[in-house]
N, C-alpha and C positions, 0 to 999 in steps of 0.2 A: 136148757141152751145156754143160760147166763153163765152156769160153771164152765162151760168150755170156752165162753169168751174171757172168763177170768183166768182160766189156765194159758191162753194163748198170750194175754196180757202180761202175766207173769213171767212166760218165758221171753217175752220181748224186752221187759224191763230187767230180767237177768242178764240176757245178752247186752244190752246196753249198759250195764253195770260193769261187765267184764271188759268192755271197749273203753270205757271212761277210765279205768285205772289198770292198763295192762302192765305186763312185765313185773318189774319189782315190787310195785304198789299193791297189786293185788294178786297174791301167789298162792291162790287156793284153785283147784280144778274147775274146768268150766261147767261141769255138771252139777257141782255144789252150788256155783254161782247162779245157775239158772233155777235149781231147786230154792234157793234162799229168794230168788225173785218171785217164784209161784207162792212161796209160803208167805211173802210179806204183801202180795197182792189179796190172798184168799184172808189172812188175818185182818188186813186193813178193810177189807170188805165188812167183814164182820163188826169190827171196831166202829167203822164209820156207822153201821146201821145201830149199834147200841148207842152212840152218840146222836142220833136222829137225822144224820146228814144224807143218809141213803136216797131218799125220794126227793130230787130237786128237779127244777125244770132245766132242760139242757144236759151239758156235760157236767159231771159230779167233780169238780176241781178239788174239792176239799178232800173226798174219798181217794182221787188218785194221789194226792200230796200224802196223806196218810200211808198208803200202801208203798209209796217210794221211799218215804223214811224209814218205815218198819223193814222193808226189803234192805236197805243199806245198814240197818242195825243187825240184821240177820247175817249178811257177809262179813261184817267186823266180828261178829260173835263166833261165825264160822272160821274164820282166819286166826282167831284167837285160840279156839279149841283145838284146832288141828295142829298148831304149832308150826304153821307154816307162814307166819308173818317173818319178814325179811330183816331181822336185828343182826347186825354185825356186832360181835364182840371183839374187842380188841386188847389185846394184853400187853 
């Protein structure tokens, strides 16, 4: 059941990432942004568990911060790798 919650959280984080940087700033498809959000949450979950942050009382803020940062890194990497970043070359 916990994996379903992580996937839903990744979907939400991916959509929030798309709305934070719309248009010219984030020029990758929405499905790729959502996929990066899901990947960031899943990787962040396992990284925080490896660091011993996984079981705390209440909300695991450090785990969510790690997940959001990793999702942002994945979005930047996807934008760079797909070549869709918006650099205008003037001659």
